[in-house]
VMD Tcl script that draws the C-alpha trace (Angstrom):
set ca {
  {0.00 0.00 0.00}
  {1.10 3.56 -0.60}
  {-0.88 5.23 2.17}
  {-3.11 7.43 0.06}
  {-6.73 8.34 0.76}
  {-8.68 8.61 -2.52}
  {-11.34 11.17 -3.27}
  {-14.21 8.82 -4.15}
  {-16.24 11.65 -5.72}
  {-13.53 12.45 -8.32}
  {-14.62 11.18 -11.76}
  {-11.14 11.13 -13.32}
  {-9.15 10.76 -15.31}
  {-6.74 9.59 -12.66}
  {-7.32 9.31 -8.91}
  {-7.33 12.47 -6.83}
  {-5.95 12.26 -3.29}
  {-8.20 13.41 -0.49}
  {-5.25 12.95 1.83}
  {-2.26 10.82 2.75}
  {-1.65 8.66 5.82}
  {0.92 10.07 8.25}
  {4.24 8.23 7.97}
  {3.21 6.46 4.76}
  {5.16 5.98 1.54}
  {2.96 8.64 -0.05}
  {3.81 11.16 2.66}
  {7.53 10.36 2.46}
  {7.31 10.81 -1.33}
  {5.80 14.27 -0.92}
  {2.29 13.50 -2.19}
  {-0.36 15.92 -0.96}
  {-4.13 16.12 -0.78}
  {-5.41 17.27 -4.17}
  {-2.69 15.53 -6.20}
  {-4.10 13.40 -9.04}
  {-2.31 10.09 -9.61}
  {-2.15 9.32 -13.34}
  {0.44 6.51 -13.59}
  {2.01 3.77 -11.47}
  {5.25 2.34 -12.90}
  {4.36 3.84 -16.28}
  {0.91 2.21 -16.34}
  {-1.90 4.72 -16.90}
  {-4.40 5.01 -14.04}
  {-7.73 6.02 -15.54}
  {-9.86 5.66 -12.41}
  {-10.12 4.22 -8.91}
  {-10.66 0.68 -10.20}
  {-7.46 0.78 -12.29}
  {-5.59 2.17 -9.27}
  {-6.92 -0.60 -7.02}
  {-5.94 -3.25 -9.59}
  {-2.42 -1.79 -9.87}
  {-2.00 -1.78 -6.08}
  {-2.99 -5.45 -5.87}
  {0.03 -6.34 -8.02}
  {2.43 -4.69 -5.56}
  {4.24 -6.36 -2.68}
  {5.75 -4.73 0.39}
  {9.19 -3.41 -0.50}
  {8.48 -2.94 -4.22}
  {9.80 0.34 -5.64}
  {6.95 2.21 -7.32}
  {7.18 5.16 -9.73}
  {4.17 7.37 -9.07}
  {3.31 10.03 -11.65}
  {0.83 12.66 -10.58}
  {-0.52 16.07 -11.41}
  {-0.28 18.92 -8.94}
  {-2.37 21.58 -10.60}
  {-1.05 21.64 -14.17}
  {2.44 20.40 -13.23}
  {3.25 16.73 -13.92}
  {5.61 15.16 -11.36}
  {7.08 11.72 -10.74}
  {8.39 10.29 -7.50}
  {9.65 6.84 -6.53}
  {8.37 5.32 -3.29}
  {8.53 1.96 -1.55}
  {5.26 0.05 -1.14}
  {4.45 -0.99 2.41}
  {2.49 -3.95 3.77}
  {-1.25 -3.39 4.02}
}
mol new
graphics top color blue
foreach p $ca { graphics top sphere $p radius 0.5 }
foreach p [lrange $ca 0 end-1] q [lrange $ca 1 end] { graphics top cylinder $p $q radius 0.2 }
display resetview
């Protein structure tokens, strides 16, 4: 898990963060509430279902490239997935 809290009302594309869990990989990677995740390891994330499916393929300790939008700026960060 990355420790993100999705905004379930966001229709996409991507998955907007409502928040991040304190001490999580997402927080350590600098992700903030309002960021919109658009790719994990280069795989497009169209919606919450695609994000959930991508997370299921991760194991604790996997390095994950997260690409997200903060406003109009596209950013990428690498984080380490944690156990759920």
